[in-house]
C-alpha positions as semicolon CSV with decimal commas, in nm:
position;residue;x (nm);y (nm);z (nm)
1;M;0,586;4,191;3,265
2;N;0,898;4,353;3,106
3;L;0,687;4,583;2,890
4;K;0,848;4,734;2,580
5;K;0,719;5,042;2,401
6;I;0,666;4,997;2,028
7;K;0,794;5,310;1,855
8;R;0,886;5,175;1,514
9;A;0,782;4,880;1,300
10;I;0,903;4,724;0,979
11;I;0,640;4,565;0,755
12;S;0,731;4,340;0,462
13;V;0,461;4,090;0,370
14;S;0,368;3,877;0,069
15;D;0,006;3,845;0,180
16;K;-0,128;4,198;0,222
17;S;-0,492;4,105;0,260
18;N;-0,504;4,145;0,636
19;L;-0,311;4,470;0,683
20;K;-0,637;4,655;0,744
21;V;-0,664;4,468;1,076
22;I;-0,345;4,606;1,228
23;L;-0,269;4,940;1,058
24;P;-0,532;5,143;1,250
25;T;-0,384;5,020;1,580
26;L;-0,031;5,111;1,474
27;K;-0,157;5,459;1,383
28;K;-0,345;5,492;1,713
29;F;-0,025;5,442;1,914
30;N;0,186;5,661;1,684
31;I;0,405;5,375;1,565
32;D;0,626;5,468;1,271
33;I;0,633;5,226;0,980
34;I;0,921;5,131;0,752
35;S;0,828;4,915;0,455
36;S;0,941;4,789;0,116
37;G;0,822;4,727;-0,237
38;G;0,465;4,608;-0,266
39;S;0,399;4,642;0,107
40;F;0,498;5,009;0,096
41;K;0,267;5,075;-0,199
42;K;-0,022;4,894;-0,030
43;I;0,017;5,082;0,298
44;K;0,038;5,417;0,118
45;S;-0,271;5,331;-0,092
46;M;-0,459;5,276;0,236
47;K;-0,368;5,634;0,341
48;Y;-0,121;5,545;0,617
49;N;0,215;5,712;0,662
50;C;0,511;5,493;0,579
51;V;0,882;5,533;0,501
52;E;1,023;5,324;0,218
53;I;1,320;5,111;0,322
54;S;1,542;5,245;0,045
55;N;1,486;5,600;0,168
56;Y;1,569;5,498;0,524
57;T;1,881;5,294;0,440
58;G;2,001;5,510;0,154
59;S;2,034;5,195;-0,061
60;S;1,806;5,112;-0,352
61;E;1,651;4,773;-0,411
62;M;1,876;4,557;-0,629
63;L;1,886;4,241;-0,836
64;D;1,518;4,247;-0,933
65;G;1,413;4,276;-0,570
66;R;1,639;3,998;-0,440
67;V;1,806;4,251;-0,211
68;K;1,574;4,492;-0,028
69;T;1,589;4,459;0,348
70;L;1,940;4,314;0,383
71;H;2,106;4,621;0,527
72;P;2,298;4,703;0,853
73;K;2,058;4,986;0,937
74;I;1,772;4,736;0,942
75;Y;1,941;4,453;1,127
76;A;2,128;4,669;1,376
77;G;1,797;4,840;1,454
78;I;1,645;4,500;1,532
79;L;1,934;4,315;1,694
80;N;2,078;4,573;1,930
81;L;2,039;4,517;2,303
82;R;1,861;4,824;2,433
83;K;2,038;4,823;2,771
84;N;2,384;4,774;2,621
85;K;2,577;5,106;2,625
86;K;2,817;5,000;2,349
87;H;2,523;4,901;2,126
88;R;2,357;5,238;2,185
89;K;2,682;5,414;2,103
90;D;2,720;5,211;1,777
91;L;2,366;5,300;1,670
92;K;2,413;5,672;1,744
93;K;2,738;5,681;1,548
94;Q;2,573;5,525;1,242
95;N;2,246;5,718;1,279
96;I;2,047;5,395;1,319
97;L;1,702;5,387;1,480
98;N;1,554;5,107;1,690
99;I;1,302;4,878;1,525
100;D;1,072;4,736;1,793
101;L;0,823;4,539;1,585
102;V;0,881;4,317;1,282
103;I;0,577;4,214;1,075
104;V;0,694;3,979;0,803
105;D;0,557;3,674;0,626
106;L;0,739;3,458;0,373
107;Y;0,719;3,405;-0,001
108;P;0,460;3,129;-0,057
109;F;0,709;2,859;-0,161
110;E;0,493;2,572;-0,038
111;N;0,189;2,700;-0,227
112;Q;0,388;2,730;-0,547
113;L;0,538;2,385;-0,493
114;N;0,190;2,235;-0,464
115;Q;0,103;2,399;-0,796
116;K;0,388;2,201;-0,953
117;N;0,572;2,503;-1,089
118;K;0,898;2,457;-1,276
119;F;1,234;2,459;-1,102
120;K;1,345;2,808;-1,210
121;K;1,018;2,966;-1,098
122;L;1,027;2,787;-0,763
123;I;1,378;2,912;-0,693
124;E;1,245;3,269;-0,701
125;Y;0,996;3,180;-0,428
126;I;1,274;3,093;-0,184
127;D;1,265;3,383;0,059
128;I;1,596;3,518;0,193
129;G;1,524;3,854;0,352
130;G;1,202;3,740;0,517
131;P;1,350;3,452;0,721
132;A;1,650;3,672;0,811
133;L;1,425;3,948;0,947
134;I;1,208;3,701;1,135
135;R;1,504;3,522;1,289
136;A;1,670;3,849;1,393
137;A;1,356;3,972;1,569
138;A;1,288;3,632;1,723
139;K;1,642;3,614;1,860
140;N;1,607;3,955;2,023
141;F;1,264;3,885;2,177
142;N;1,365;4,059;2,498
143;D;1,338;4,391;2,314
144;V;1,157;4,318;1,987
145;A;0,820;4,166;1,893
146;V;0,787;3,957;1,577
147;I;0,469;3,870;1,387
148;S;0,529;3,604;1,121
149;N;0,171;3,504;1,037
150;I;-0,117;3,726;0,925
151;D;-0,349;3,529;1,153
152;D;-0,164;3,678;1,451
153;Y;-0,254;4,040;1,366
154;V;-0,562;4,015;1,588
155;Q;-0,349;3,895;1,880
156;L;-0,099;4,177;1,824
157;K;-0,381;4,431;1,814
158;K;-0,518;4,298;2,143
159;E;-0,170;4,306;2,302
160;L;-0,114;4,669;2,201
161;E;-0,461;4,774;2,312
162;V;-0,433;4,607;2,653
163;N;-0,083;4,743;2,718
164;K;-0,141;5,086;2,556
165;G;0,121;5,051;2,283
166;F;0,356;4,820;2,474
167;T;0,422;4,444;2,442
168;S;0,485;4,201;2,727
169;I;0,776;3,956;2,749
170;K;0,527;3,671;2,755
171;F;0,382;3,781;2,421
172;R;0,725;3,836;2,264
173;K;0,855;3,495;2,375
174;F;0,545;3,323;2,240
175;M;0,573;3,496;1,903
176;S;0,946;3,422;1,895
177;A;0,882;3,050;1,936
178;K;0,620;3,063;1,659
179;A;0,863;3,248;1,434
180;F;1,146;2,998;1,473
181;G;0,894;2,719;1,414
182;L;0,791;2,888;1,088
183;T;1,145;2,937;0,955
184;A;1,239;2,580;1,044
185;Y;0,924;2,454;0,869
186;Y;0,992;2,673;0,565
187;D;1,354;2,563;0,530
188;S;1,263;2,196;0,575
189;I;1,020;2,213;0,281
190;I;1,291;2,362;0,060
191;S;1,553;2,114;0,181
192;N;1,326;1,813;0,119
193;W;1,229;1,948;-0,223
194;L;1,592;1,990;-0,329
195;N;1,684;1,643;-0,198
196;N;1,399;1,498;-0,403
197;Q;1,521;1,685;-0,710
198;I;1,857;1,507;-0,692
199;N;1,710;1,180;-0,561
200;I;1,871;1,188;-0,216
201;K;1,638;0,984;0,003
202;F;1,841;0,985;0,321
203;P;2,042;1,308;0,353
204;E;2,301;1,370;0,623
205;K;2,065;1,611;0,800
206;K;1,691;1,536;0,790
207;T;1,402;1,757;0,899
208;I;1,040;1,642;0,908
209;H;0,792;1,927;0,876
210;G;0,426;1,936;0,967
211;K;0,135;2,175;1,019
212;L;-0,087;2,138;1,323
213;V;-0,426;2,014;1,203
214;G;-0,576;1,996;1,549
215;N;-0,537;1,891;1,909
216;L;-0,698;1,558;1,997
217;R;-0,916;1,471;2,296
218;Y;-0,622;1,262;2,413
219;G;-0,353;1,036;2,272
220;E;-0,346;0,659;2,243
221;N;-0,466;0,647;2,607
222;P;-0,660;0,904;2,814
223;H;-0,354;1,002;3,022
224;Q;-0,160;1,097;2,705
225;Q;-0,194;1,424;2,515
226;G;-0,213;1,409;2,137
227;S;-0,225;1,620;1,821
228;I;-0,225;1,555;1,449
229;Y;0,002;1,726;1,198
230;S;-0,001;1,719;0,820
231;I;0,290;1,765;0,579
232;T;0,045;1,892;0,316
233;D;-0,235;2,150;0,321
234;T;-0,503;1,885;0,377
235;L;-0,534;1,534;0,515
236;G;-0,699;1,420;0,194
237;F;-1,032;1,327;0,344
238;N;-1,333;1,511;0,481
239;K;-1,535;1,430;0,795
240;I;-1,898;1,500;0,714
241;H;-2,066;1,371;1,029
242;G;-1,984;1,279;1,387
243;K;-1,759;1,374;1,676
244;D;-1,395;1,478;1,663
245;L;-1,149;1,207;1,564
246;S;-0,919;1,054;1,824
247;Y;-0,555;0,945;1,800
248;N;-0,661;0,583;1,750
249;N;-0,926;0,686;1,495
250;Y;-0,664;0,851;1,277
251;N;-0,432;0,552;1,305
252;D;-0,709;0,314;1,197
253;I;-0,830;0,546;0,918
254;Y;-0,489;0,556;0,753
255;S;-0,452;0,180;0,787
256;A;-0,789;0,130;0,617
257;L;-0,709;0,382;0,342
258;A;-0,375;0,217;0,270
259;I;-0,550;-0,115;0,204
260;L;-0,839;0,042;0,014
261;N;-0,610;0,232;-0,223
262;S;-0,423;-0,085;-0,313
263;F;-0,734;-0,205;-0,500
264;K;-0,884;-0,102;-0,828
265;K;-1,139;0,180;-0,840
266;N;-1,487;0,079;-0,714
267;E;-1,350;-0,251;-0,588
268;G;-1,319;-0,356;-0,229
269;S;-1,448;-0,342;0,128
270;V;-1,215;-0,327;0,428
271;I;-1,282;-0,364;0,800
272;V;-1,003;-0,252;1,033
273;K;-0,962;-0,284;1,409
274;H;-0,660;-0,147;1,598
275;S;-0,489;-0,076;1,262
276;N;-0,512;-0,446;1,160
277;P;-0,739;-0,574;0,883
278;C;-1,001;-0,813;1,021
279;G;-1,195;-0,855;0,696
280;V;-1,128;-0,768;0,331
281;S;-1,316;-0,846;0,010
282;I;-1,279;-0,736;-0,351
283;E;-1,614;-0,863;-0,475
284;K;-1,745;-0,609;-0,725
285;N;-2,097;-0,629;-0,583
286;Q;-2,098;-0,374;-0,300
287;I;-2,340;-0,562;-0,074
288;K;-2,167;-0,895;-0,126
289;S;-1,824;-0,738;-0,076
290;F;-1,915;-0,584;0,260
291;G;-2,096;-0,903;0,368
292;N;-1,795;-1,121;0,292
293;A;-1,554;-0,883;0,466
294;L;-1,775;-0,891;0,775
295;L;-1,802;-1,271;0,773
296;C;-1,424;-1,304;0,810
297;D;-1,439;-1,189;1,173
298;P;-1,773;-1,036;1,278
299;I;-1,670;-1,027;1,645
300;S;-1,351;-0,825;1,594
301;A;-1,539;-0,598;1,350
302;F;-1,754;-0,465;1,636
303;G;-1,661;-0,101;1,697
304;G;-1,413;-0,103;1,410
305;I;-1,378;0,097;1,090
306;V;-1,543;0,010;0,758
307;A;-1,392;0,144;0,437
308;I;-1,585;0,113;0,110
309;N;-1,407;0,177;-0,220
310;S;-1,719;0,311;-0,392
311;L;-2,022;0,536;-0,346
312;I;-2,232;0,398;-0,058
313;T;-2,586;0,318;-0,165
314;K;-2,907;0,321;0,038
315;K;-2,912;-0,060;0,040
316;L;-2,564;-0,082;0,189
317;A;-2,639;0,196;0,438
318;I;-2,927;-0,008;0,579
319;K;-2,692;-0,305;0,629
320;L;-2,422;-0,090;0,784
321;N;-2,669;0,056;1,032
322;K;-2,746;-0,289;1,172
323;K;-2,393;-0,319;1,316
324;F;-2,193;-0,091;1,544
325;F;-1,900;0,069;1,364
326;Q;-1,714;0,373;1,492
327;I;-1,628;0,508;1,149
328;I;-1,745;0,454;0,793
329;L;-1,512;0,564;0,515
330;S;-1,620;0,571;0,157
331;K;-1,563;0,725;-0,185
332;G;-1,879;0,925;-0,126
333;F;-2,237;0,874;-0,003
334;K;-2,565;0,887;-0,192
335;K;-2,811;1,133;-0,034
336;D;-3,054;0,869;0,090
337;A;-2,764;0,662;0,226
338;L;-2,627;0,963;0,413
339;R;-2,968;1,035;0,563
340;I;-2,993;0,678;0,696
341;L;-2,641;0,666;0,838
342;K;-2,671;1,003;1,012
343;K;-2,946;0,861;1,232
344;R;-2,674;0,689;1,434
345;K;-2,548;0,936;1,695
346;N;-2,217;0,767;1,765
347;I;-2,099;0,715;1,411
348;I;-1,837;0,913;1,219
349;L;-1,878;0,944;0,841
350;I;-1,582;1,033;0,624
351;D;-1,562;1,104;0,251
352;C;-1,220;0,991;0,128
353;N;-1,286;1,039;-0,243
354;K;-0,997;1,284;-0,280
355;F;-0,747;1,086;-0,075
356;M;-0,428;1,004;-0,263
357;S;-0,164;0,756;-0,154
358;T;0,183;0,907;-0,138
359;K;0,530;0,768;-0,185
360;N;0,672;0,965;0,105
361;N;0,926;0,800;0,329
362;Y;0,800;0,619;0,637
363;Y;0,930;0,723;0,979
364;L;0,926;0,546;1,313
365;F;1,026;0,745;1,619
366;L;1,237;0,567;1,881
367;G;1,302;0,793;2,180
368;N;1,576;1,035;2,071
369;S;1,609;0,886;1,722
370;F;1,394;0,776;1,432
371;L;1,406;0,516;1,159
372;A;1,345;0,615;0,798
373;Q;1,264;0,397;0,499
374;D;1,083;0,396;0,167
375;S;0,710;0,343;0,179
376;N;0,622;-0,017;0,101
377;N;0,456;0,045;-0,236
378;T;0,576;-0,273;-0,408
379;L;0,387;-0,602;-0,401
380;L;0,621;-0,823;-0,605
381;N;0,983;-0,738;-0,684
382;K;1,008;-1,029;-0,922
383;K;0,781;-1,236;-1,137
384;L;0,583;-1,486;-0,931
385;R;0,763;-1,820;-0,927
386;I;0,563;-2,143;-0,901
387;V;0,793;-2,390;-0,721
388;T;0,566;-2,699;-0,707
389;R;0,466;-2,952;-0,969
390;K;0,106;-2,843;-0,925
391;K;0,031;-2,520;-1,111
392;P;-0,238;-2,270;-1,004
393;T;-0,562;-2,213;-1,187
394;L;-0,639;-1,856;-1,292
395;N;-0,880;-1,825;-0,999
396;Q;-0,618;-1,951;-0,753
397;L;-0,357;-1,717;-0,896
398;N;-0,584;-1,413;-0,852
399;N;-0,671;-1,517;-0,497
400;L;-0,306;-1,575;-0,411
401;K;-0,210;-1,225;-0,525
402;F;-0,503;-1,076;-0,336
403;A;-0,409;-1,266;-0,018
404;F;-0,047;-1,154;-0,042
405;N;-0,156;-0,794;-0,089
406;V;-0,368;-0,807;0,230
407;C;-0,071;-0,967;0,410
408;K;0,126;-0,651;0,338
409;F;-0,103;-0,454;0,570
410;A;-0,135;-0,699;0,859
411;K;0,108;-0,691;1,151
412;S;0,386;-0,949;1,136
413;N;0,397;-1,237;1,160
414;A;0,098;-1,239;0,922
415;I;-0,102;-1,524;0,768
416;V;-0,405;-1,454;0,548
417;L;-0,658;-1,715;0,429
418;V;-0,865;-1,631;0,121
419;N;-1,149;-1,791;-0,071
420;N;-1,310;-1,638;-0,377
421;K;-1,181;-1,278;-0,347
422;S;-1,248;-1,249;0,026
423;T;-1,048;-1,310;0,341
424;I;-1,178;-1,592;0,561
425;G;-0,916;-1,584;0,835
426;I;-0,633;-1,347;0,938
427;G;-0,363;-1,421;1,194
428;S;-0,128;-1,133;1,274
429;G;0,103;-0,973;1,527
430;Q;0,236;-1,299;1,672
431;P;0,598;-1,376;1,762
432;S;0,549;-1,721;1,609
433;R;0,438;-1,776;1,249
434;L;0,286;-2,107;1,357
435;D;0,064;-1,920;1,605
436;S;-0,049;-1,684;1,327
437;C;-0,138;-1,991;1,115
438;K;-0,342;-2,136;1,401
439;I;-0,524;-1,806;1,464
440;A;-0,613;-1,764;1,095
441;I;-0,735;-2,125;1,080
442;D;-0,934;-2,095;1,405
443;K;-1,113;-1,783;1,279
444;A;-1,199;-1,947;0,947
445;L;-1,329;-2,261;1,120
446;K;-1,530;-2,050;1,361
447;F;-1,702;-1,814;1,116
448;V;-1,688;-1,968;0,765
449;P;-1,588;-2,335;0,803
450;E;-1,737;-2,426;0,466
451;K;-1,492;-2,194;0,288
452;I;-1,163;-2,324;0,427
453;I;-1,164;-2,623;0,189
454;N;-0,992;-2,522;-0,134
455;S;-0,884;-2,189;0,012
456;V;-0,545;-2,020;-0,044
457;A;-0,301;-1,883;0,213
458;A;-0,046;-1,603;0,212
459;S;0,247;-1,543;0,445
460;D;0,426;-1,208;0,474
461;A;0,763;-1,383;0,520
462;F;0,910;-1,728;0,459
463;F;0,822;-2,033;0,666
464;P;1,127;-2,119;0,875
465;F;0,988;-2,466;0,951
466;S;0,734;-2,699;0,799
467;D;0,488;-2,689;1,094
468;G;0,289;-2,389;0,967
469;I;0,264;-2,535;0,616
470;E;0,146;-2,867;0,757
471;E;-0,126;-2,696;0,961
472;L;-0,255;-2,515;0,652
473;I;-0,254;-2,831;0,441
474;R;-0,432;-3,023;0,717
475;V;-0,740;-2,797;0,705
476;G;-0,777;-2,795;0,327
477;V;-0,565;-2,507;0,195
478;K;-0,480;-2,584;-0,169
479;A;-0,238;-2,305;-0,258
480;I;0,018;-2,104;-0,060
481;I;0,206;-1,786;-0,151
482;Q;0,514;-1,679;0,041
483;P;0,843;-1,493;-0,020
484;G;1,065;-1,802;0,003
485;G;1,428;-1,778;0,108
486;S;1,435;-2,017;0,406
487;I;1,710;-2,277;0,444
488;N;1,419;-2,522;0,468
489;D;1,262;-2,422;0,133
490;K;1,346;-2,758;-0,031
491;K;1,187;-2,950;0,255
492;I;0,876;-2,730;0,247
493;I;0,841;-2,763;-0,133
494;K;0,870;-3,140;-0,095
495;I;0,585;-3,141;0,160
496;A;0,373;-2,924;-0,073
497;N;0,436;-3,160;-0,366
498;K;0,347;-3,461;-0,154
499;A;0,017;-3,296;-0,055
500;G;-0,054;-3,198;-0,415
501;I;-0,092;-2,829;-0,347
502;V;0,036;-2,516;-0,524
503;M;0,319;-2,312;-0,378
504;A;0,433;-1,978;-0,516
505;F;0,743;-1,776;-0,421
506;T;0,729;-1,397;-0,449
507;G;1,087;-1,304;-0,365
508;T;0,942;-1,012;-0,167
509;R;0,893;-0,992;0,210
510;H;0,632;-0,768;0,371
511;F;0,715;-0,727;0,740
512;K;0,497;-0,471;0,917
513;H;0,578;-0,401;1,282
């Protein structure tokens, strides 16, 4: 077990609230304590013996507390190899004592950052001595134990009690790994903050930080393990009913929220399946909005996720309960609606009222590398350009913009058919744009054939050939929105003019792979 006796500890913590958990155990096993500043005062006020660092090192704190623990007597006491004769000789010569336990947490930089403090104040929350102490102890785990989180005091107490004042190599290695994880996380937050300050999106060295939110039942498939991490303190939504969320649940939830938050407040219903939209409506009437979203593809909606951009009413809850959905997201639930929905055992209810879309970079991991890019927060880079003789009505224009917005969230190649503020057919994830056209048309003809006449269509990228356009015109589409930019644009515009339909160019592509 490679047990090591704990004779001396150094304690330097920002959060002193949990010291009462561990101090009695340190006293029980006659462990001497060295401490600094506020930690020293707190320990003394709790009637425990403690030596102030400045008295031990012979050097006073300096620079308004910026320099306290940075001293050879501290670091040599931590870093020396106990079995190394030369190290022992060096320590004896300098009258340096071994430090066997390091209990340190870090200045709460992340907390202060979230409170949007000014630059000068944030700088003072960048810890120097803390990470140095933690890293020194973590490096020398063969001889030294490190505790870098107040939540681990209970585990330390248990370890000392079981081993009668000793720590095992297993415990020290585990805490070492946690410690290096903490310092890497801490430094990454500071690095990303500074890069943002000077508008460097893609620095030479990039670290992505995250806190473990929880382990999942499994990953994308049952034979895969999975966990979820967050780069902020919360995920931004609250599960209020139902079983634990799975890997696929989280993926679908964020897809639904991305679409939902692209609409105005209290506007919109979204149904998502396998991270693809299968029905979207921005009717202001909540019942009508959900009904129209469902009509787009009621078969694919089975077992999917419904997201409502408003407070769910009793009337809507009754309708929702008639279909099987895995998850219902909303900007809140009325009490009678919640009571109705909770009757379903296999449903998950989530309040996403506090969810906020971010402009963080998007990352895609590829084996030993990852891609990084801006989040796709832009709908149109340029003013919409009408390229046909036929000009859109106000209603057509609004529907075109809505269709193009939904296109942004569907897997490429994506085609979206819309009539009167609701999708009526979505084709996505196909290698051929023509196939996506045919899928969108087939769904519309299958579920809402009466709505395909005078509908509008959106494409996430340009049409390389005229075949997709011709298919859409054939079934009654009267207006098409697309980025443009194909070598065949002139030919396609000519076909649109001949058919007497509207065509708009956005100048913006929305690939989503």
